[in-house]
C-alpha positions in Angstrom: 35.6 -7.1 10.5 32.8 -4.8 9.2 30.5 -5.5 6.3 29.7 -2.8 3.8 26.9 -2.6 1.1 28.9 -1.3 -1.8 26.7 -0.5 -4.9 24.8 -3.8 -4.8 27.4 -6.1 -3.2 28.4 -6.9 0.3 32.2 -6.4 0.8 34.6 -6.6 3.8 37.1 -3.9 4.8 39.8 -5.2 2.5 37.4 -5.3 -0.5 36.2 -1.8 0.4 39.7 -0.4 0.2 40.2 -1.9 -3.2 36.8 -0.8 -4.4 37.5 2.8 -3.4 40.3 2.9 -5.9 37.8 2.6 -8.7 35.2 4.9 -7.3 36.1 7.9 -9.6 35.6 5.8 -12.7 32.3 4.5 -11.4 31.1 8.0 -10.7 31.9 9.2 -14.2 30.0 6.3 -15.6 26.9 6.6 -13.4 26.4 10.3 -13.2 26.2 10.9 -17.0 22.9 9.1 -17.8 19.6 10.4 -16.4 18.7 9.2 -13.0 15.9 6.6 -12.9 13.5 8.8 -10.8 10.4 6.8 -11.7 12.0 3.6 -10.6 12.9 5.1 -7.3 9.2 6.1 -6.6 8.1 2.5 -7.5 10.8 0.8 -5.4 10.2 3.1 -2.4 6.5 2.5 -2.4 7.0 -1.2 -2.7 9.4 -1.1 0.3 6.8 0.8 2.3 4.3 -1.9 1.5 6.6 -4.4 3.1 6.7 -2.5 6.4 4.0 -4.5 8.1 4.4 -6.8 11.1 5.0 -10.4 10.1 6.7 -9.5 6.8 10.1 -11.2 6.8 11.9 -8.0 5.7 10.1 -5.9 8.2 10.9 -8.2 11.1 14.6 -8.4 10.1 14.9 -4.6 10.0 13.1 -4.3 13.3 15.3 -6.8 14.9 18.4 -4.8 13.8 16.9 -1.5 15.1 15.9 -3.1 18.4 19.6 -3.7 19.2 19.8 0.0 20.1 16.2 1.2 20.5 13.1 -0.1 22.4 10.8 -2.1 20.2 7.8 0.2 20.8 9.9 3.1 19.6 11.2 1.1 16.6 7.7 0.1 15.5 6.6 3.8 15.7 9.6 4.9 13.7 9.1 2.2 11.1 5.5 3.5 10.5 7.0 6.9 10.0 9.5 5.6 7.5 6.7 3.8 5.6 4.7 7.0 5.4 7.7 9.0 4.2 8.3 6.4 1.4 4.9 6.6 -0.1 4.7 7.9 -3.7 2.5 10.8 -2.6 4.9 11.9 0.2 8.0 11.7 -2.1 6.4 13.5 -5.0 5.0 16.0 -2.5 8.4 16.8 -1.3 9.9 17.1 -4.7 7.1 19.4 -5.9 7.3 21.6 -2.8 11.0 21.9 -2.5 12.1 21.9 -6.2 8.9 23.1 -7.8 8.7 20.3 -10.4 7.8 16.6 -10.6 10.8 15.4 -12.5 14.1 16.8 -11.2 17.1 16.6 -13.4 15.1 17.3 -16.6 16.0 20.5 -18.5 12.8 22.4 -19.2 12.0 25.7 -20.9 11.7 28.9 -19.0 8.7 30.1 -21.0 8.2 32.2 -22.9 12.0 32.4 -23.4 14.3 30.0 -25.1 16.5 29.1 -22.1 16.3 25.8 -20.2 16.8 25.2 -16.4 16.7 22.2 -14.1 17.7 21.0 -10.7 20.6 18.7 -11.1 22.3 16.4 -8.7 25.5 17.6 -6.9 27.2 14.3 -7.9 28.6 12.2 -5.1 27.3 12.9 -1.7 28.9 11.4 1.4 26.6 11.2 4.4 28.1 11.3 7.9 25.3 9.9 10.0 24.7 10.1 13.7 25.1 6.9 15.7 22.2 4.9 17.0 19.5 6.9 15.1 18.6 4.4 12.5 15.9 6.4 10.8 18.3 9.2 9.7 20.4 6.8 7.6 17.4 5.4 5.8 15.5 8.7 5.1 18.7 10.7 4.5 19.6 8.2 1.7 16.2 8.4 0.1 16.2 12.2 0.3 19.5 12.4 -1.6 18.3 9.8 -4.1 15.3 12.1 -4.9 17.9 14.7 -6.0 19.6 12.0 -8.2 22.9 11.8 -6.3 25.3 8.9 -5.9 25.4 8.3 -2.2 28.1 6.9 0.1 26.4 6.7 3.6 29.0 6.5 6.4 27.5 5.0 9.6 29.4 4.4 12.8 31.4 1.2 13.0 29.4 0.4 16.2 26.0 0.8 14.5 23.9 -2.1 13.4 23.5 -3.1 9.7 20.0 -1.5 9.6 21.1 1.2 7.2 22.9 -1.2 4.9 20.0 -3.7 4.9 17.5 -0.9 4.3 19.6 0.1 1.2 19.8 -3.5 0.0 16.0 -3.9 0.4 15.3 -0.7 -1.6 17.6 -1.8 -4.4 16.2 -5.3 -4.5 12.7 -3.9 -5.2 14.0 -1.8 -8.2 12.5 -3.3 -11.3 15.0 -1.4 -13.5 18.0 -2.6 -11.6 19.9 0.7 -11.6 19.3 2.1 -8.1 22.0 0.0 -6.7 24.5 2.0 -8.8 23.7 5.1 -6.6 23.8 3.5 -3.1 26.6 2.5 -0.8 26.5 2.2 3.0 29.9 1.8 4.8 30.7 1.1 8.5 33.7 3.4 9.2 34.7 4.7 12.5 35.2 8.4 12.9 38.7 7.7 14.2 39.6 5.9 10.9 41.0 9.1 9.4 42.8 7.5 6.4 39.8 5.7 5.1 37.5 8.7 5.8 39.9 11.1 3.9 39.8 8.7 1.0 36.0 8.7 0.9 35.8 12.4 1.4 38.1 12.9 -1.5 35.4 11.8 -3.9 32.7 14.0 -2.4 31.0 16.8 -4.2 29.1 17.4 -1.0 29.2 16.0 2.6 26.0 15.9 4.5 26.8 15.7 8.2 24.6 15.2 11.3 25.8 15.9 14.8 27.1 18.4 17.3 29.4 21.4 16.7 32.6 19.4 17.2 31.6 16.7 14.7 30.5 19.3 12.1 33.7 21.3 12.6 35.8 18.2 12.2 34.1 17.3 8.9 34.5 20.9 7.6 38.2 20.7 8.3 38.5 17.3 6.5 36.3 18.2 3.5 38.2 18.7 0.2 38.2 22.2 -1.3 35.1 22.9 -3.3 33.0 20.3 -1.6 29.7 21.6 -0.2 29.3 20.8 3.5 25.6 20.5 4.4 25.3 20.5 8.2 22.4 19.4 10.3 23.4 20.3 13.8 21.6 20.4 17.1 18.9 23.0 17.5 16.9 24.5 20.3 13.2 25.2 20.3 10.8 27.0 22.7 7.3 28.2 23.2 5.9 31.7 23.5 2.6 32.7 25.1 1.4 36.3 24.4 -0.5 38.4 26.9 -3.8 38.0 25.3 -3.7 34.3 25.8 -3.1 34.6 29.5 -6.4 35.8 30.8 -7.5 33.6 33.7 -10.2 31.2 32.8 -10.1 32.0 29.1 -10.2 29.4 26.4 -7.1 30.8 24.8 -5.1 30.3 28.1 -6.4 26.7 28.4 -5.5 25.9 24.8 -2.0 27.3 25.3 -1.5 25.2 28.5 -2.7 22.0 26.9 -0.6 22.6 23.8 2.5 23.3 25.8 2.0 20.2 28.0 1.6 18.0 24.9 4.7 19.5 23.3 6.8 18.8 26.5 5.6 15.2 26.7 5.7 14.1 23.1 8.9 12.2 22.2 10.2 13.2 25.7 11.6 16.4 24.1 14.1 14.3 22.0 13.2 16.2 18.8 15.0 19.5 17.9 11.5 21.0 17.6 10.5 20.1 21.2 10.3 23.1 23.6 13.0 23.4 26.2 11.7 26.8 27.5 8.3 28.4 27.5 8.4 32.2 27.4 5.4 34.0 28.9 4.5 37.7 28.2 3.9 38.5 31.9 5.4 39.7 35.1 7.0 37.4 37.7 3.6 36.6 39.3 2.0 35.9 36.0 4.9 33.6 35.0 4.6 31.7 38.2 0.8 31.3 37.8 1.2 30.0 34.3 3.9 27.5 35.5 1.5 26.3 38.3 -1.3 25.8 35.8 1.1 24.1 33.4 2.0 21.6 36.1 -1.6 20.8 36.6 -2.0 20.1 32.8 1.2 18.0 32.8 -0.2 15.9 35.6 -3.2 15.2 33.5 -1.6 14.7 30.1 1.8 13.1 30.9 0.3 9.7 31.9 -1.6 9.6 28.5 1.5 9.9 26.4 3.9 6.9 26.4 7.6 7.7 27.0 10.9 6.2 27.9 13.2 6.7 30.9 16.6 8.4 30.6 19.7 6.3 30.7 22.3 6.7 33.4 24.2 9.7 31.8 20.9 11.4 31.0 19.6 10.8 34.5 22.8 12.3 35.9 22.3 15.5 33.9 18.7 15.7 35.0 19.6 15.2 38.7 22.3 17.9 38.5 19.9 20.4 36.9 17.4 19.8 39.7 19.9 20.1 42.5 21.1 23.4 41.1 17.5 24.6 40.6 16.6 23.7 44.2 19.7 25.6 45.5 18.7 28.6 43.4 15.1 28.4 44.7 16.4 29.3 48.1 17.8 32.4 46.6 14.5 33.4 45.0 15.8 32.8 41.4 13.8 29.7 40.6 10.6 27.9 41.6 10.0 24.2 41.0 6.8 22.3 40.2 7.3 18.5 39.7 5.6 15.2 39.6 5.6 14.1 43.2 4.4 10.5 42.5 6.5 9.2 39.7 8.9 12.0 38.9 8.1 12.0 35.2 7.8 15.7 34.6 9.2 19.0 35.9 8.3 22.7 35.5 11.1 25.1 36.5 10.4 28.8 36.8 13.5 31.0 36.2 13.3 34.7 36.9 16.4 35.5 34.8 16.2 36.4 31.2 17.4 34.3 28.2 16.8 30.9 26.6 17.9 28.0 28.7 18.5 24.4 27.5 16.6 21.7 29.4 17.9 18.3 30.5 14.8 17.0 28.5 12.6 14.1 29.6 9.6 16.3 30.2 11.5 19.1 31.9 10.7 22.6 30.8 11.8 26.1 32.0 9.2 28.8 32.2 10.4 32.4 31.9 9.0 35.9 31.3 9.8 37.8 28.0 8.1 40.9 26.7 7.5 40.9 22.9 9.6 44.1 22.5 12.6 42.2 23.9 12.2 39.0 21.8 14.8 39.9 19.2 17.3 41.4 21.7 17.2 38.4 24.1 17.1 35.6 21.5 19.3 36.8 18.7 22.6 35.9 20.4 21.3 32.2 20.1 20.3 32.6 16.4 22.6 29.9 15.1 20.9 27.3 17.3 17.3 28.4 17.2 14.7 26.3 15.3 11.0 26.2 16.3 8.7 28.3 18.4 5.2 27.1 19.5 3.4 30.5 19.4 0.1 31.2 21.3 -1.2 34.6 20.4 -4.2 36.4 18.9 -4.5 37.5 15.3 -3.7 41.1 16.1 -0.3 40.0 17.5 0.6 37.4 15.0 2.4 39.5 12.5 4.3 41.5 15.1 5.5 38.6 17.2 6.2 36.2 14.4 8.3 38.9 12.6 10.3 39.4 15.9 10.8 35.6 16.2 12.1 35.3 12.6 14.3 38.3 13.1 15.8 36.6 16.1 16.8 33.6 14.1 13.8 31.2 14.5 13.1 29.3 11.3 9.7 27.8 12.1 6.7 28.9 14.0 4.1 26.2 14.9 0.9 25.9 16.9 1.2 24.9 20.5 0.7 21.1 20.8 2.0 20.5 17.3 5.6 21.6 17.5 7.0 18.1 16.6 4.5 17.7 13.7 5.3 18.8 10.2 3.9 18.7 6.7 5.1 17.3 3.3 7.7 19.5 1.8 8.3 21.6 4.9 11.7 23.4 5.1 14.1 22.0 7.7 16.2 24.3 9.8 15.4 27.2 7.4 16.3 25.5 4.1 14.8 23.0 1.7 16.9 19.8 2.0 16.5 18.8 -1.6 17.8 22.2 -2.8 20.9 21.7 -0.5 21.4 18.4 -2.2 21.0 19.9 -5.7 22.4 22.6 -8.0 20.6 24.8 -10.4 21.8 24.5 -14.0 20.8 26.4 -17.2 21.2 25.9 -20.9 20.7 28.4 -23.8 20.3 26.0 -26.8 20.8 26.4 -30.5 18.1 27.5 -32.9 17.3 23.9 -33.6 16.0 23.6 -30.0 13.5 26.4 -30.4 10.6 23.9 -30.7 11.8 21.7 -27.7 10.1 22.2 -24.4 11.8 19.6 -22.3 14.8 17.3 -22.7 12.5 14.4 -22.0 11.8 14.7 -25.7 15.4 14.2 -26.6 16.5 11.4 -24.1 15.2 7.9 -23.7 13.5 7.5 -20.3 15.9 6.5 -17.6 13.1 4.6 -15.7 12.4 1.1 -16.7 8.6 1.8 -17.2 8.1 -1.8 -16.2 4.4 -2.7 -16.1 3.5 -5.7 -14.0 3.2 -8.6 -16.4 0.2 -9.8 -14.4 -1.6 -6.4 -14.6 -4.8 -7.0 -16.5 -6.0 -4.6 -19.3 -8.1 -1.8 -17.7 -11.3 -1.3 -19.7 -13.4 1.9 -19.7 -16.2 0.4 -17.5 -13.6 -0.6 -14.9 -12.0 2.8 -15.1 -15.3 4.5 -14.5 -16.0 2.3 -11.5 -12.6 3.3 -10.1 -13.2 7.0 -10.8 -16.5 6.8 -9.0 -14.8 5.7 -5.9 -12.4 8.7 -5.7 -13.1 10.8 -2.6 -12.8 14.6 -2.6 -11.1 15.1 -6.0 -9.5 18.5 -6.6 -10.9 18.8 -10.1 -13.7 17.2 -12.0 -14.2 17.1 -15.7 -17.2 15.8 -17.7 -16.8 14.0 -21.0 -18.6 11.5 -23.1 -22.2 11.7 -24.1 -21.5 8.9 -26.6 -23.5 6.5 -24.5 -26.1 9.0 -23.5 -24.8 9.2 -19.9 -22.2 11.7 -18.7 -18.8 10.4 -17.7 -16.7 12.1 -15.1 -12.9 12.2 -14.7 -11.3 13.2 -11.4 -7.8 14.8 -11.0 -5.6 16.0 -8.2 -4.2 19.5 -8.8 -0.6 18.1 -8.9 -1.5 15.6 -11.6 -3.5 18.1 -13.6 -0.6 20.6 -13.7 2.0 17.9 -14.5 -0.2 16.9 -17.5 -0.7 20.4 -18.6 3.0 21.1 -18.5 3.8 18.2 -20.7 0.9 19.2 -23.1 2.5 22.7 -23.2 5.8 21.2 -24.3 3.8 19.3 -27.0 2.1 22.4 -28.3 5.5 24.1 -28.6 6.7 21.1 -30.6 3.7 21.5 -32.9 4.8 25.0 -33.8 3.4 27.5 -31.3 5.8 30.4 -30.6 4.9 31.6 -27.1 7.0 34.8 -27.5 5.3 36.0 -30.7 1.9 34.3 -31.2 -1.4 35.5 -30.0 -3.9 32.7 -29.6 -7.7 32.7 -29.7 -9.0 29.9 -27.6 -12.2 28.5 -29.3 -12.6 25.3 -27.2 -15.8 24.5 -25.4 -16.3 25.7 -21.9 -19.0 25.1 -19.3 -20.9 22.0 -18.2 -17.7 20.7 -16.6 -16.1 20.2 -20.0 -12.3 20.3 -19.7 -11.0 21.4 -23.1 -11.2 25.2 -22.7 -9.9 25.4 -19.2 -7.1 22.8 -19.9 -5.8 24.8 -22.9 -6.2 28.0 -20.9 -3.7 26.4 -18.4 -1.5 25.1 -21.2 -1.2 28.6 -22.7 -0.6 30.1 -19.2 2.3 27.7 -18.7 3.7 28.7 -22.0 3.2 32.4 -21.0 1.6 32.8 -24.4 -0.9 35.6 -25.0 -4.5 34.4 -25.2 -8.0 35.5 -26.2 -10.4 33.3 -24.2 -13.3 33.3 -26.6 -14.7 29.8 -26.2 -16.8 27.8 -28.7 -19.4 30.5 -29.3 -21.5 30.3 -32.5 -21.3 34.0 -33.4 -18.7 33.5 -36.1 -18.8 37.2 -37.1 -17.9 38.2 -33.6 -15.0 35.7 -33.5 -13.7 37.1 -36.8 -13.9 40.7 -35.6 -12.1 39.7 -32.4 -9.3 38.0 -34.4 -8.9 41.1 -36.7 -9.2 43.7 -33.9 -6.5 42.0 -31.7 -4.4 40.6 -34.6 -4.6 37.1 -33.4 -2.6 34.8 -35.6 -3.4 31.4 -34.0 -6.7 29.6 -33.5 -7.2 26.5 -31.4 -10.4 24.5 -31.1 -12.5 21.7 -32.5 -12.0 21.0 -36.3 -15.8 21.2 -37.0 -16.1 24.6 -35.3 -12.9 26.0 -36.8 -14.0 24.8 -40.3 -17.5 26.4 -39.7 -15.8 29.7 -38.8 -13.7 29.8 -42.0 -16.7 28.7 -44.1 -18.7 31.6 -42.7 -16.0 34.2 -42.4 -13.3 32.9 -44.8 -13.1 36.1 -46.8 -12.3 38.2 -43.7 -9.9 35.7 -42.2 -8.0 34.7 -45.3 -4.2 35.1 -44.6 -4.9 36.5 -41.1 -4.7 33.2 -39.1 -1.3 31.7 -39.6 -1.7 28.6 -37.5 -4.5 26.3 -36.5 -4.1 23.7 -33.8 -7.0 21.4 -33.4 -8.1 18.8 -30.9 -11.0 16.7 -29.8 -11.6 15.0 -33.1 -9.7 14.1 -36.3 -9.2 16.5 -39.1 -8.9 14.9 -42.5 -6.4 15.6 -45.3 -9.1 17.4 -47.3 -10.0 19.6 -44.4 -6.4 20.5 -43.7 -5.9 21.3 -47.4 -9.0 23.5 -47.4 -7.5 25.6 -44.5 -4.1 25.9 -46.2 -5.0 26.2 -49.8 -8.2 28.3 -49.6 -7.9 30.1 -46.3 -4.2 30.9 -46.2 -3.4 29.0 -43.0 0.3 28.0 -42.9 0.3 25.4 -40.2 -2.5 23.0 -39.4 -1.6 20.4 -36.7 -3.0 18.4 -33.8 -2.8 20.4 -30.6 -2.5 17.1 -28.6 -3.7 13.6 -28.6 -5.4 13.1 -25.2 -8.5 12.1 -23.2 -10.1 13.1 -20.0 -9.4 9.6 -18.7 -5.7 9.3 -19.4 -4.7 12.9 -20.0 -2.4 14.0 -22.8 -0.8 11.1 -24.5 0.8 12.4 -27.7 1.9 15.4 -29.6 2.9 16.3 -33.2 6.1 17.8 -34.5 6.4 19.4 -38.0 7.2 15.9 -39.4 4.1 14.2 -38.1 1.3 14.0 -40.6 -2.3 12.8 -40.3 -2.7 10.6 -37.2 1.0 10.3 -36.5 2.0 11.5 -33.0 5.0 11.3 -30.7 4.3 9.6 -27.4 4.5 11.8 -24.4 6.9 9.4 -22.8 7.7 11.8 -19.9 4.3 10.8 -18.4 3.0 7.9 -20.6 3.9 4.4 -21.5 2.3 2.9 -24.5 1.7 -0.7 -25.5 0.0 -1.7 -28.7 -1.5 -5.2 -28.4 -3.4 -7.6 -30.6 -7.1 -6.8 -31.2 -8.1 -10.1 -29.7 -5.3 -11.2 -27.4 -3.2 -9.5 -24.8 0.1 -9.7 -26.6 2.2 -7.1 -28.5 1.5 -6.7 -32.2 4.2 -7.4 -34.7 6.0 -4.6 -36.4 3.7 -2.6 -38.7 0.6 -4.3 -37.4 -2.4 -2.5 -36.0 -3.7 -3.1 -32.5 -5.3 -1.7 -29.4 -3.6 1.2 -27.6 -3.0 0.6 -23.9 -1.7 3.5 -21.8 0.0 3.6 -18.4 0.2 7.1 -17.0 2.8 8.2 -14.4 0.9 11.4 -13.9 -2.5 10.0 -12.9 -3.4 9.1 -9.3 -7.1 9.8 -9.3 -7.4 6.9 -10.1 -4.1 5.3 -11.3 -4.1 4.4 -15.0 -2.3 1.1 -15.7 -2.7 -0.6 -19.1 -5.8 1.4 -19.9 -7.5 0.5 -23.2 -8.3 4.0 -24.4 -10.6 2.8 -27.2 -8.4 3.8 -30.1 -6.4 1.6 -32.5 -3.1 2.3 -34.1 0.4 1.0 -35.0 4.0 1.9 -34.3 5.8 4.1 -36.8 9.2 2.6 -37.3 12.5 4.5 -37.6 13.8 7.8 -36.2 11.9 11.0 -36.6 13.7 13.6 -38.7 13.0 16.1 -35.9 15.6 14.4 -33.7 13.3 13.6 -30.8 13.6 10.2 -29.2 9.9 10.0 -28.1 8.5 7.0 -30.2 5.9 7.6 -32.8 2.6 5.9 -33.4 -0.2 6.3 -36.0 -3.8 6.7 -34.8 -6.0 4.7 -37.0 -9.5 4.9 -35.5 -11.9 4.0 -32.7 -12.8 0.5 -31.5 -16.3 -0.8 -31.1 -19.4 1.4 -31.3 -18.0 4.8 -30.4 -16.7 7.1 -33.0 -16.2 10.8 -33.8 -17.7 12.6 -36.8 -17.8 16.3 -36.4 -17.6 17.7 -32.9 -19.2 15.2 -30.5 -18.7 11.5 -29.9 -21.4 9.2 -31.4 -22.4 5.7 -30.5 -23.6 3.4 -33.2 -25.8 1.5 -30.8 -27.9 4.6 -30.1 -28.8 4.9 -33.8 -30.1 1.3 -33.7 -31.9 1.9 -30.4 -33.7 5.1 -31.7 -34.9 3.3 -34.8 -36.1 0.4 -32.8 -37.9 2.4 -30.2 -39.4 5.1 -32.5 -40.1 3.2 -35.6 -40.0 -0.5 -34.6 -37.3 -0.9 -37.3 -35.5 -4.2 -37.0 -33.3 -4.2 -40.2 -29.6 -3.5 -40.6 -28.1 -0.1 -39.8 -24.7 1.0 -41.1 -23.0 4.3 -40.5 -20.6 5.8 -43.1 -18.3 8.7 -42.3 -17.4 10.5 -45.5 -15.9 13.8 -46.7 -17.5 16.4 -48.9 -14.6 18.8 -49.3 -14.0 20.1 -45.8 -17.4 19.0 -44.5 -17.8 15.8 -42.5 -20.8 13.8 -43.7 -22.4 11.2 -41.4 -24.5 8.9 -43.6 -26.8 6.3 -42.2 -27.9 3.4 -44.4 -31.0 1.4 -43.6 -32.8 -1.4 -45.5 -34.8 -0.5 -48.6 -37.8 -1.7 -46.6 -37.4 1.1 -44.1 -38.5 4.7 -44.4 -35.5 7.0 -44.9 -37.4 10.2 -44.2 -39.0 8.9 -41.0 -35.7 7.5 -39.9 -33.9 10.8 -40.4 -36.6 12.7 -38.6 -36.5 10.3 -35.6 -32.7 10.5 -35.3 -32.7 14.2 -35.5 -35.3 14.5 -32.8 -33.8 11.9 -30.4 -30.1 12.3 -30.9 -29.4 15.9 -29.8 -25.8 15.9 -30.8 -26.9 15.6 -34.5 -29.0 18.8 -34.2 -26.3 20.6 -32.2 -23.7 19.9 -34.9 -25.8 21.2 -37.7 -27.6 24.1 -36.0 -24.4 25.6 -34.6 -22.8 25.9 -38.0 -20.2 23.2 -37.7 -18.8 21.7 -40.9 -21.1 18.7 -40.5 -24.0 17.1 -42.4 -26.2 14.2 -41.5 -28.2 12.2 -44.1 -30.1 8.9 -44.4 -30.4 6.5 -47.3 -32.5 3.4 -47.7 -30.5 0.9 -49.9 -30.7 -2.6 -51.2 -29.1 -5.4 -49.1 -26.2 -5.7 -51.5 -25.0 -2.1 -50.8 -24.2 -2.8 -47.2 -20.5 -3.4 -46.5 -19.8 -6.7 -44.8 -17.0 -8.5 -43.0 -15.6 -10.9 -45.5 -15.0 -13.7 -43.1 -18.4 -13.8 -41.4 -20.7 -11.9 -43.8 -21.8 -9.6 -40.9 -22.8 -6.0 -41.6 -20.1 -3.6 -40.5 -21.6 -1.1 -38.1 -19.2 1.7 -38.9 -17.3 2.5 -42.1 -14.9 5.4 -42.0 -13.9 6.6 -45.4 -11.9 9.7 -44.3 -8.3 10.1 -45.4 -5.8 11.3 -42.7 
């Protein structure tokens, strides 16, 4: 009696037959909601972490695999599975093969209005080969990446490795939904009735095996079901004439590479060479074979292998007997290991690709490059890899001939069995075979929607480890400093006087920019019609200008890359000359532009999207009422540390933003304790990013405060809303840069020996931001203002560059300082701005 892992439960044959009757209803229920892709990544990485000797799960799986495979091979294969399950490897495959990071999510084809996505096929039945335990495990995960419901059919004679692997993966799923997508059944290929029942539910059948096995599945597959076949393939090597010069480094490299390819995995991989073709006459072919034998004698003992079983040894013996007989006829020449019989080089003077009995047995034949396509094309259905040794001048010619003959992969000699993340397999991307491309042309109401992530609650649990501590800025900076070889580095800060650097991988950066692009669309940008002048700051490693360049590029929106220059007249003329209707940049710089060039620009700029600092209600009203701007909205809520975190829709006012829940999870916790705030209460914002690996951001205290906005947004999006209310601690924004209250105190102490209270007030004077510093009446206001202007360069920068900003100092009586009612302490910062 067989045991089957059936969507989270172990069942016997009788229970399986009963369960099959309800499979169609199960499929209809499971396939409709979005697939929990994020939970799969977490569970797979957690499972990979358990694949270490001594772990109970690891030892149990190894014991099952060792029933059919030597332990040394099993341990090597388990290391390979662990590597394939890492988050980086899985995301790398998805990005490479499907061109996105979140398959299944309908996203805009910018600048148009249409949406497209890779969607699951539905129910995929996998017919796995017997006694190859890795295929069942990795084939299952591969199909899960595409979001399919999977019924994995393994041989009735196989061990329970595949089923136990599936159970372990599902047990590590914090969201508890992966089990709904996974079944592993032990069904014999001769059990036609049960197989036909299972096949009847299939939208696709993925089958591994020989021609007969694949043909049988095609015949049994229901009409309309996609049959995805992974059959046996043949690979070979080719050495061009320029790599055959006696004594040359190129010849030596080709020989060493070919010897390694022959020995690795004992030629058991489809990508292992069975024939080596040489671009030479008979004498040159035989000379190469003799040299290859010398290299095999050196290299073979250094690469562990296994001996053939009885049937494999019989095939090997037969091949050698025939080759010896043909050697007497002058058709072949044999070079072999005379000591241990572990390797064989067989020269064949007849044309054509010839399969090998494997186990370090390789044919060597002559083949001119002009004949490659003619000789090999008849075998095109079975060709896979070629280990090509040639010079640069020959590379295009020979590789084109190989591809024309049917080869799907050309590799370096010595690396034929190696691969890379996201590589095509047998000429196709496996994930595309397991997916279908869908499109949607939505109604007018969807014109501001960039991704259906905005309209659907996340399918992933988003579970954060309850034991994960709050990540503070100093800890984040320590983690960031440890990142080795980042792809992209941005500089931020200045609030403490020291630059702060944030590191990104290109993948994370582009994922974040894609989500930010969707957010800008939600805010009101029309990528088909609008022309945007980009006024964000560039240079000095600042990220704002280049980030919004990328965002606009993803939107396919037209852009004028001006930067935050101070020549307001030139900016205005550029806007008028090119008829730009959208300006993006820092509030203080944009306000300075309109203050200086308001008459010219009145009614010309229709939309302003700002970022980097808050814009008050008075400043927004100035732009709309006096400057003729129709839309004034936040371009994004984000930071260099955590990336984009929120966006505004037309119904978001002031500091209210939608959470970018596609890549962020937000907690709002008490100001003093690590516990969620009650409804309507303010607290600290903690972000966990799913698009941040350099370093990972988990429960990061961003330094801002806010509260949840209750109720549904009239825009129809399901992304939750929160209201930004201010900064925590000593760091704040007033005008363009960050300021640090402690630096004002330090400057007065060091320059004037002032020891009295210091209080900073942020006020509005129309559209101008006023930073007012109060000191004790015993202090010298003029001297204090002079010292701060000289020592705090951001003050001078903000005023001298024409930003809508003013700094002033007042000496006041003690009673004029605002204090904390409970303690009587002087408040360091008082923000009077109105959102």
